[in-house]
DSSP file (Angstrom, degrees, kcal/mol; ACC not computed):
  #  RESIDUE AA STRUCTURE BP1 BP2  ACC     N-H-->O    O-->H-N    N-H-->O    O-->H-N    TCO  KAPPA ALPHA  PHI   PSI    X-CA   Y-CA   Z-CA
    1    1 A X     >        0   0    0      0, 0.0     4,-2.6     0, 0.0     5,-0.2   0.000 360.0 360.0 360.0 -31.0  103.6  137.6   18.7
    2    2 A X  H  >  +     0   0    0      1,-0.2     4,-2.5     2,-0.2     5,-0.2   0.927 360.0  48.1 -61.7 -46.2  100.8  135.3   17.2
    3    3 A X  H  > S+     0   0    0      1,-0.2     4,-2.2     2,-0.2    -1,-0.2   0.927 113.7  47.8 -60.5 -41.4   98.0  136.7   19.4
    4    4 A X  H  > S+     0   0    0      1,-0.2     4,-2.7     2,-0.2    -1,-0.2   0.895 111.2  50.6 -65.8 -38.6   99.1  140.3   18.6
    5    5 A X  H  X S+     0   0    0     -4,-2.6     4,-2.8     2,-0.2    -1,-0.2   0.911 110.0  50.6 -64.5 -41.7   99.3  139.5   14.9
    6    6 A X  H  X S+     0   0    0     -4,-2.5     4,-1.1     2,-0.2    -2,-0.2   0.898 112.9  45.5 -62.6 -40.9   95.8  138.0   15.0
    7    7 A X  H  < S+     0   0    0     -4,-2.2     3,-0.2    -5,-0.2    -2,-0.2   0.910 114.1  48.9 -68.7 -42.0   94.4  141.0   16.7
    8    8 A X  H >< S+     0   0    0     -4,-2.7     3,-1.4     1,-0.2    -2,-0.2   0.904 108.6  53.0 -65.2 -41.1   96.2  143.4   14.4
    9    9 A X  H 3< S+     0   0    0     -4,-2.8     3,-0.3     1,-0.3    -1,-0.2   0.779 110.3  48.7 -65.4 -25.9   95.0  141.5   11.3
   10   10 A X  T >< S+     0   0    0     -4,-1.1     3,-2.3    -3,-0.2     7,-0.4  -0.072  72.5 133.8-100.8  32.3   91.4  141.8   12.5
   11   11 A X  T <  S+     0   0    0     -3,-1.4    -1,-0.2     1,-0.3    -2,-0.1   0.707  71.3  48.9 -61.6 -21.3   91.7  145.5   13.2
   12   12 A X  T 3  S+     0   0    0     -3,-0.3     2,-0.5     1,-0.2    -1,-0.3   0.444 103.1  67.3 -95.2   0.0   88.4  146.3   11.5
   13   13 A X    <>  -     0   0    0     -3,-2.3     4,-2.2     1,-0.2     3,-0.3  -0.842  56.8-177.6-126.0  94.4   86.4  143.6   13.3
   14   14 A X  H  > S+     0   0    0     -2,-0.5     4,-2.6     1,-0.2     5,-0.2   0.859  84.2  55.3 -60.8 -37.7   86.1  144.3   17.0
   15   15 A X  H  > S+     0   0    0      2,-0.2     4,-2.4     1,-0.2    -1,-0.2   0.898 109.0  46.8 -63.2 -40.4   84.3  141.0   17.7
   16   16 A X  H  > S+     0   0    0     -3,-0.3     4,-2.6     2,-0.2    -1,-0.2   0.902 112.3  50.7 -68.4 -40.7   87.1  139.0   16.1
   17   17 A X  H  X S+     0   0    0     -4,-2.2     4,-2.6    -7,-0.4    -2,-0.2   0.926 111.8  47.7 -60.8 -44.5   89.7  140.9   18.1
   18   18 A X  H  X S+     0   0    0     -4,-2.6     4,-2.7     2,-0.2    -2,-0.2   0.920 112.7  47.9 -63.4 -45.3   87.8  140.3   21.3
   19   19 A X  H  X S+     0   0    0     -4,-2.4     4,-2.5     2,-0.2    -1,-0.2   0.901 112.5  49.5 -63.5 -40.8   87.3  136.6   20.6
   20   20 A X  H  X S+     0   0    0     -4,-2.6     4,-2.3     2,-0.2     5,-0.2   0.934 113.1  45.9 -63.7 -46.4   91.0  136.3   19.7
   21   21 A X  H  X S+     0   0    0     -4,-2.6     4,-2.5     1,-0.2     5,-0.2   0.917 113.2  50.0 -63.1 -43.0   92.1  138.1   22.9
   22   22 A X  H  X S+     0   0    0     -4,-2.7     4,-2.4     1,-0.2    -2,-0.2   0.907 110.5  50.1 -63.3 -41.5   89.7  136.0   25.0
   23   23 A X  H  X S+     0   0    0     -4,-2.5     4,-2.3     1,-0.2    -1,-0.2   0.931 113.7  44.4 -63.2 -45.4   91.0  132.7   23.5
   24   24 A X  H  X S+     0   0    0     -4,-2.3     4,-2.6     2,-0.2    -2,-0.2   0.869 113.0  50.8 -69.7 -35.7   94.6  133.6   24.1
   25   25 A X  H  X S+     0   0    0     -4,-2.5     4,-2.6     2,-0.2    -1,-0.2   0.897 110.4  50.2 -66.9 -38.7   93.9  134.9   27.7
   26   26 A X  H  X S+     0   0    0     -4,-2.4     4,-2.4    -5,-0.2    -2,-0.2   0.918 111.7  48.2 -63.0 -43.5   92.1  131.6   28.4
   27   27 A X  H  X S+     0   0    0     -4,-2.3     4,-2.4     2,-0.2    -2,-0.2   0.925 112.2  48.8 -62.0 -44.9   95.0  129.6   27.1
   28   28 A X  H  X S+     0   0    0     -4,-2.6     4,-2.4     1,-0.2    -2,-0.2   0.902 111.3  49.6 -63.2 -41.4   97.5  131.6   29.1
   29   29 A X  H  X S+     0   0    0     -4,-2.6     4,-1.9     2,-0.2    -1,-0.2   0.910 110.4  51.1 -63.9 -41.3   95.4  131.3   32.3
   30   30 A X  H  < S+     0   0    0     -4,-2.4     4,-0.3     1,-0.2    -2,-0.2   0.909 111.4  47.0 -61.9 -42.0   95.2  127.5   31.7
   31   31 A X  H >< S+     0   0    0     -4,-2.4     3,-0.9     1,-0.2    -1,-0.2   0.902 111.8  50.6 -66.5 -39.9   98.9  127.2   31.3
   32   32 A X  H 3< S+     0   0    0     -4,-2.4     3,-0.3     1,-0.2    -1,-0.2   0.831 119.3  37.0 -66.6 -31.0   99.5  129.3   34.4
   33   33 A X  T >< S+     0   0    0     -4,-1.9     3,-1.9    -5,-0.2    -1,-0.2   0.222  81.1 113.9-104.4  13.3   97.2  127.2   36.5
   34   34 A X  T <  S+     0   0    0     -3,-0.9    -1,-0.2     1,-0.3    -2,-0.1   0.705  75.6  51.9 -64.4 -20.7   98.0  123.8   35.0
   35   35 A X  T 3  S+     0   0    0     -3,-0.3    -1,-0.3    -4,-0.2     2,-0.2   0.412  94.5  89.7 -96.2   2.7   99.6  122.4   38.1
   36   36 A X  S <  S-     0   0    0     -3,-1.9     2,-0.2     1,-0.1    -3,-0.0  -0.607  89.3 -94.4 -94.6 158.8   96.6  123.2   40.4
   37   37 A X        -     0   0    0     -2,-0.2     2,-0.4     1,-0.0    -1,-0.1  -0.493  38.5-137.8 -69.6 140.0   93.6  121.0   41.1
   38   38 A X        -     0   0    0     -2,-0.2     5,-0.1    -4,-0.1    -1,-0.0  -0.848  22.5-107.8-101.8 133.5   90.7  121.7   38.8
   39   39 A X    >>  -     0   0    0     -2,-0.4     4,-2.1     1,-0.1     3,-0.5  -0.268  29.5-117.3 -57.3 145.9   87.2  121.9   40.2
   40   40 A X  H 3> S+     0   0    0      1,-0.2     4,-2.5     2,-0.2     5,-0.2   0.853 113.0  56.3 -55.2 -40.0   85.1  118.8   39.2
   41   41 A X  H 3> S+     0   0    0      1,-0.2     4,-2.2     2,-0.2    -1,-0.2   0.895 108.8  46.5 -63.2 -39.5   82.6  121.0   37.3
   42   42 A X  H <> S+     0   0    0     -3,-0.5     4,-2.2     2,-0.2    -1,-0.2   0.860 110.2  53.5 -71.0 -34.5   85.3  122.5   35.1
   43   43 A X  H  X S+     0   0    0     -4,-2.1     4,-1.8     2,-0.2    -2,-0.2   0.930 111.0  46.4 -62.6 -44.9   86.8  119.0   34.5
   44   44 A X  H  X S+     0   0    0     -4,-2.5     4,-2.0     2,-0.2    -2,-0.2   0.906 109.9  53.7 -63.3 -42.2   83.4  117.8   33.3
   45   45 A X  H  < S+     0   0    0     -4,-2.2     4,-0.4     1,-0.2    -1,-0.2   0.892 108.6  49.6 -61.1 -39.3   83.0  120.9   31.1
   46   46 A X  H >< S+     0   0    0     -4,-2.2     3,-0.6     1,-0.2     4,-0.4   0.858 107.4  55.9 -65.2 -34.8   86.4  120.1   29.5
   47   47 A X  H 3< S+     0   0    0     -4,-1.8     3,-0.3     1,-0.2    -2,-0.2   0.898 116.7  33.6 -64.0 -41.7   85.3  116.6   28.9
   48   48 A X  T 3X S+     0   0    0     -4,-2.0     4,-2.2     1,-0.2     3,-0.3   0.321  88.2 105.9 -96.8   7.5   82.1  117.6   27.0
   49   49 A X  H <> S+     0   0    0     -3,-0.6     4,-2.7    -4,-0.4    -1,-0.2   0.840  76.1  53.9 -62.1 -34.9   83.7  120.7   25.4
   50   50 A X  H  > S+     0   0    0     -4,-0.4     4,-2.1    -3,-0.3    -1,-0.2   0.910 109.6  48.4 -66.7 -39.1   84.0  119.1   21.9
   51   51 A X  H  > S+     0   0    0     -3,-0.3     4,-2.7     2,-0.2     5,-0.3   0.899 110.8  51.3 -64.8 -39.6   80.3  118.2   22.0
   52   52 A X  H  X S+     0   0    0     -4,-2.2     4,-2.4     1,-0.2    -2,-0.2   0.939 109.0  51.5 -60.0 -46.0   79.5  121.7   23.1
   53   53 A X  H  < S+     0   0    0     -4,-2.7     4,-0.5     1,-0.2    -2,-0.2   0.892 115.5  41.3 -57.8 -42.1   81.6  123.0   20.2
   54   54 A X  H  < S+     0   0    0     -4,-2.1     4,-0.4     1,-0.2    -1,-0.2   0.853 120.5  40.2 -76.9 -34.7   79.7  120.9   17.7
   55   55 A X  H >X S+     0   0    0     -4,-2.7     4,-1.8     1,-0.2     3,-0.6   0.758  93.7  77.9 -89.8 -25.5   76.2  121.3   19.0
   56   56 A X  H 3X S+     0   0    0     -4,-2.4     4,-2.4    -5,-0.3     5,-0.2   0.854  91.1  54.0 -61.9 -35.3   76.0  125.0   20.0
   57   57 A X  H 3> S+     0   0    0     -4,-0.5     4,-2.3     1,-0.2    -1,-0.2   0.892 107.3  52.6 -64.6 -33.9   75.5  126.3   16.4
   58   58 A X  H <> S+     0   0    0     -3,-0.6     4,-1.9    -4,-0.4    -1,-0.2   0.925 111.9  44.8 -64.3 -43.5   72.6  124.0   15.9
   59   59 A X  H  X S+     0   0    0     -4,-1.8     4,-2.2     2,-0.2    -1,-0.2   0.898 112.2  51.7 -68.0 -38.9   70.9  125.2   19.0
   60   60 A X  H  X S+     0   0    0     -4,-2.4     4,-2.2    -5,-0.2    -2,-0.2   0.898 109.4  50.0 -65.1 -39.1   71.6  128.8   18.2
   61   61 A X  H  X S+     0   0    0     -4,-2.3     4,-1.9     2,-0.2    -1,-0.2   0.881 108.8  53.5 -64.8 -37.4   70.1  128.4   14.7
   62   62 A X  H  X S+     0   0    0     -4,-1.9     4,-1.7     2,-0.2    -2,-0.2   0.920 109.6  47.2 -63.0 -43.7   67.0  126.8   16.3
   63   63 A X  H  X S+     0   0    0     -4,-2.2     4,-3.0     1,-0.2    -2,-0.2   0.905 109.5  54.1 -64.2 -40.6   66.6  129.8   18.6
   64   64 A X  H  < S+     0   0    0     -4,-2.2    -1,-0.2     1,-0.2    -2,-0.2   0.858 107.1  51.2 -63.8 -34.2   67.1  132.2   15.6
   65   65 A X  H  < S+     0   0    0     -4,-1.9     3,-0.4     1,-0.2    -1,-0.2   0.871 113.9  44.3 -70.0 -35.0   64.3  130.4   13.7
   66   66 A X  H  < S+     0   0    0     -4,-1.7     2,-0.4     1,-0.3    -2,-0.2   0.896 129.7  24.7 -73.4 -39.9   62.0  130.8   16.7
   67   67 A X     <  +     0   0    0     -4,-3.0     3,-0.4    -5,-0.1    -1,-0.3  -0.751  63.8 171.7-127.7  82.7   62.9  134.4   17.4
   68   68 A X  S    S+     0   0    0     -2,-0.4     2,-0.5    -3,-0.4    -1,-0.1   0.802  84.5  39.5 -63.8 -26.6   64.2  136.1   14.2
   69   69 A X  S >  S+     0   0    0      1,-0.1     3,-1.7    -3,-0.1     4,-0.3  -0.760  70.0 176.2-121.8  84.3   64.2  139.5   16.0
   70   70 A X  G >  S+     0   0    0     -2,-0.5     3,-1.4    -3,-0.4    -1,-0.1   0.770  75.2  65.0 -64.1 -26.1   65.4  138.8   19.5
   71   71 A X  G 3  S+     0   0    0      1,-0.3    -1,-0.3    -4,-0.1     4,-0.1   0.706  94.2  61.6 -70.4 -16.5   65.4  142.4   20.5
   72   72 A X  G <  S+     0   0    0     -3,-1.7     2,-0.4     2,-0.1    -1,-0.3   0.620  90.4  84.4 -79.7 -12.7   61.6  142.4   20.1
   73   73 A X  S <  S-     0   0    0     -3,-1.4     5,-0.1    -4,-0.3    -6,-0.0  -0.733  94.4-102.8 -91.2 136.7   61.4  139.8   22.9
   74   74 A X     >  -     0   0    0     -2,-0.4     4,-2.0     1,-0.1     3,-0.3  -0.221  28.5-116.8 -58.4 148.8   61.3  141.0   26.5
   75   75 A X  H  > S+     0   0    0      1,-0.2     4,-2.4     2,-0.2     5,-0.2   0.866 112.8  56.0 -56.4 -41.7   64.6  140.7   28.4
   76   76 A X  H  > S+     0   0    0      1,-0.2     4,-2.1     2,-0.2    -1,-0.2   0.909 108.2  47.5 -59.1 -43.2   63.1  138.3   30.9
   77   77 A X  H  > S+     0   0    0     -3,-0.3     4,-2.5     1,-0.2    -1,-0.2   0.881 110.7  52.2 -66.6 -37.5   62.0  135.9   28.2
   78   78 A X  H  X S+     0   0    0     -4,-2.0     4,-2.5     2,-0.2    -2,-0.2   0.894 109.3  49.4 -65.6 -38.7   65.4  136.1   26.6
   79   79 A X  H  X S+     0   0    0     -4,-2.4     4,-2.3     2,-0.2    -2,-0.2   0.895 111.4  48.8 -67.8 -39.1   67.1  135.2   29.9
   80   80 A X  H  X S+     0   0    0     -4,-2.1     4,-2.3     2,-0.2    -2,-0.2   0.918 112.4  49.0 -64.0 -42.8   64.8  132.3   30.4
   81   81 A X  H  X S+     0   0    0     -4,-2.5     4,-2.9     2,-0.2    -2,-0.2   0.902 109.2  52.9 -63.1 -40.8   65.5  131.1   26.9
   82   82 A X  H  X S+     0   0    0     -4,-2.5     4,-2.7     1,-0.2     5,-0.2   0.930 109.3  48.2 -60.0 -45.7   69.2  131.5   27.4
   83   83 A X  H  X S+     0   0    0     -4,-2.3     4,-2.4     1,-0.2    -1,-0.2   0.901 113.1  49.0 -61.9 -40.1   69.0  129.3   30.5
   84   84 A X  H  X S+     0   0    0     -4,-2.3     4,-2.7     2,-0.2    -2,-0.2   0.907 111.8  47.6 -65.4 -42.3   67.0  126.7   28.6
   85   85 A X  H  X S+     0   0    0     -4,-2.9     4,-2.8     2,-0.2    -2,-0.2   0.915 113.0  48.0 -66.7 -43.0   69.4  126.7   25.7
   86   86 A X  H  X S+     0   0    0     -4,-2.7     4,-2.6    -5,-0.2     5,-0.2   0.922 113.6  48.1 -63.3 -43.3   72.5  126.4   28.0
   87   87 A X  H  X S+     0   0    0     -4,-2.4     4,-2.4    -5,-0.2    -2,-0.2   0.924 113.8  46.3 -61.9 -44.8   70.7  123.6   29.9
   88   88 A X  H  X S+     0   0    0     -4,-2.7     4,-3.0     2,-0.2     5,-0.3   0.907 112.4  51.5 -64.0 -41.3   69.8  121.8   26.7
   89   89 A X  H  X S+     0   0    0     -4,-2.8     4,-2.3     2,-0.2    -2,-0.2   0.923 112.4  44.8 -62.3 -45.1   73.3  122.2   25.3
   90   90 A X  H  X S+     0   0    0     -4,-2.6     4,-2.1     2,-0.2    -1,-0.2   0.900 115.2  48.4 -67.2 -40.1   74.9  120.8   28.4
   91   91 A X  H  X S+     0   0    0     -4,-2.4     4,-1.9    -5,-0.2    -2,-0.2   0.936 114.2  44.4 -65.2 -47.1   72.5  117.9   28.6
   92   92 A X  H  X S+     0   0    0     -4,-3.0     4,-2.7     1,-0.2     5,-0.2   0.878 112.6  53.1 -64.8 -37.4   72.9  117.0   24.9
   93   93 A X  H  X S+     0   0    0     -4,-2.3     4,-2.2    -5,-0.3    -1,-0.2   0.893 107.5  51.2 -65.4 -39.2   76.6  117.3   25.2
   94   94 A X  H  X S+     0   0    0     -4,-2.1     4,-2.3     2,-0.2    -1,-0.2   0.906 111.8  48.0 -62.9 -40.9   76.7  115.0   28.1
   95   95 A X  H  X S+     0   0    0     -4,-1.9     4,-2.8     2,-0.2     5,-0.3   0.918 111.9  47.8 -66.8 -43.5   74.6  112.4   26.1
   96   96 A X  H  X>S+     0   0    0     -4,-2.7     5,-2.1     1,-0.2     4,-1.8   0.869 113.0  49.2 -68.4 -33.4   76.8  112.7   23.0
   97   97 A X  I  <>S+     0   0    0     -4,-2.2     5,-3.1     3,-0.2     6,-0.3   0.945 115.2  44.5 -65.9 -45.3   80.0  112.3   25.1
   98   98 A X  I  <5S+     0   0    0     -4,-2.3     5,-0.3    -5,-0.2    -2,-0.2   0.889 126.4  27.9 -66.2 -41.5   78.5  109.3   26.9
   99   99 A X  I  <5S+     0   0    0     -4,-2.8    -1,-0.2    -5,-0.1    -3,-0.2   0.559 135.6  19.5-104.3  -9.0   77.1  107.5   23.9
  100  100 A X  I  X5S+     0   0    0     -4,-1.8     4,-1.9    -5,-0.3    -3,-0.2   0.673 124.0  38.4-121.6 -60.4   79.4  108.6   21.0
  101  101 A X  I  ><S+     0   0    0     -5,-2.1     4,-2.5     2,-0.2     5,-0.2   0.946 116.0  47.4 -65.8 -51.5   82.7  110.1   22.2
  102  102 A X  H  ><S+     0   0    0     -5,-3.1     4,-2.4     1,-0.2     5,-0.2   0.923 114.1  46.6 -61.1 -46.5   83.5  107.7   25.1
  103  103 A X  H  > S+     0   0    0     -6,-0.3     4,-2.5    -5,-0.3    -1,-0.2   0.906 112.9  50.8 -62.1 -37.9   82.7  104.5   23.1
  104  104 A X  H  X S+     0   0    0     -4,-1.9     4,-2.4     2,-0.2    -2,-0.2   0.892 110.0  49.8 -66.0 -38.1   84.8  105.8   20.1
  105  105 A X  H  X S+     0   0    0     -4,-2.5     4,-2.4     2,-0.2    -1,-0.2   0.914 110.7  49.6 -65.2 -42.1   87.7  106.5   22.4
  106  106 A X  H  X S+     0   0    0     -4,-2.4     4,-2.5     2,-0.2    -2,-0.2   0.922 111.6  48.9 -62.2 -43.0   87.5  103.0   24.0
  107  107 A X  H  X S+     0   0    0     -4,-2.5     4,-2.8     1,-0.2     5,-0.2   0.923 110.5  51.0 -61.8 -44.1   87.4  101.5   20.5
  108  108 A X  H  X S+     0   0    0     -4,-2.4     4,-2.4     1,-0.2    -2,-0.2   0.903 110.7  48.2 -60.4 -42.3   90.4  103.6   19.4
  109  109 A X  H  X S+     0   0    0     -4,-2.4     4,-1.6     2,-0.2    -1,-0.2   0.909 112.1  49.9 -64.2 -41.7   92.4  102.5   22.5
  110  110 A X  H  X S+     0   0    0     -4,-2.5     4,-0.5     1,-0.2    -2,-0.2   0.929 113.4  45.1 -62.6 -45.4   91.5   98.8   21.9
  111  111 A X  H >< S+     0   0    0     -4,-2.8     3,-0.8     1,-0.2    -1,-0.2   0.886 112.3  51.9 -67.0 -37.8   92.5   99.0   18.2
  112  112 A X  H 3< S+     0   0    0     -4,-2.4    11,-0.5     1,-0.2    -1,-0.2   0.785 109.1  51.0 -69.0 -26.5   95.8  100.9   19.1
  113  113 A X  H 3< S+     0   0    0     -4,-1.6    -1,-0.2    -5,-0.2    -2,-0.2   0.500  84.0 113.9 -91.6  -3.0   96.7   98.3   21.6
  114  114 A X    <<  -     0   0    0     -3,-0.8     8,-2.6    -4,-0.5     9,-0.5  -0.358  49.9-159.1 -67.6 147.7   96.3   95.3   19.3
  115  115 A X  B     -A  121   0A   0      6,-0.3     6,-0.2     7,-0.1     2,-0.1  -0.866  12.5-121.3-124.2 160.0   99.3   93.3   18.4
  116  116 A X    >   -     0   0    0      4,-2.4     3,-1.8    -2,-0.3    -1,-0.1  -0.206  49.1 -80.5 -86.2-172.8  100.2   91.0   15.5
  117  117 A X  T 3  S+     0   0    0      1,-0.3    -1,-0.0     2,-0.1    -2,-0.0   0.794 130.6  54.1 -61.6 -29.2  101.3   87.3   16.0
  118  118 A X  T 3  S-     0   0    0      2,-0.1    -1,-0.3     1,-0.0     3,-0.1   0.470 119.5-107.7 -85.3  -1.6  104.9   88.4   16.8
  119  119 A X  S <  S+     0   0    0     -3,-1.8     2,-0.4     1,-0.3    -2,-0.1   0.529  72.8 141.6  88.1   5.5  103.7   90.7   19.6
  120  120 A X        -     0   0    0      1,-0.1    -4,-2.4     2,-0.0    -1,-0.3  -0.676  60.4-110.5 -81.3 130.0  104.5   93.9   17.6
  121  121 A X  B >>  -A  115   0A   0     -2,-0.4     3,-1.8    -6,-0.2     4,-0.5  -0.375  20.3-133.6 -58.4 134.8  101.8   96.6   18.2
  122  122 A X  G >4 S+     0   0    0     -8,-2.6     3,-0.8     1,-0.3    -1,-0.2   0.814 105.8  61.7 -60.5 -29.9   99.9   97.0   15.0
  123  123 A X  G 34 S+     0   0    0    -11,-0.5    -1,-0.3    -9,-0.5    -2,-0.1   0.677 102.5  51.9 -71.6 -15.2  100.2  100.8   15.3
  124  124 A X  G <4 S+     0   0    0     -3,-1.8    -1,-0.2     2,-0.1    -2,-0.2   0.533  84.3 110.8 -95.7  -8.2  104.1  100.4   15.1
  125  125 A X    <<  -     0   0    0     -3,-0.8     2,-0.3    -4,-0.5    -3,-0.0  -0.378  68.8-123.2 -71.5 144.9  104.1   98.3   11.9
  126  126 A X              0   0    0      1,-0.1    -1,-0.1    -2,-0.1    -2,-0.1  -0.622 360.0 360.0 -83.0 144.3  105.5   99.9    8.7
  127  127 A X              0   0    0     -2,-0.3    -1,-0.1     0, 0.0    -2,-0.1   0.499 360.0 360.0 -69.4 360.0  103.1  100.0    5.7
């Protein structure tokens, strides 16, 4: 019911309806295929997806500053720019995962596994 409610509430905004439907269909497909092996490229994409989420607006704003009227640019140039932006986004996302996310996750695991003198995990102690 939640996907239908989201689509109904956005009845005047076709783009929002489309994005909502696409998100829920992607989730449903993932749940249906959760016991199958995932191709390595998709696994990697999932690994860097948070970085993609954070970085893509910055790159899109940069493109908008370079080309305020994209329809005035020939289609071939726009496709080349799209390939460049996607490549830059994936490359930057890989770097931020490698040098920011992965070290932070390791630190979090280390801190969560620390124990006090009695051997009680610090994460289990009451305040």
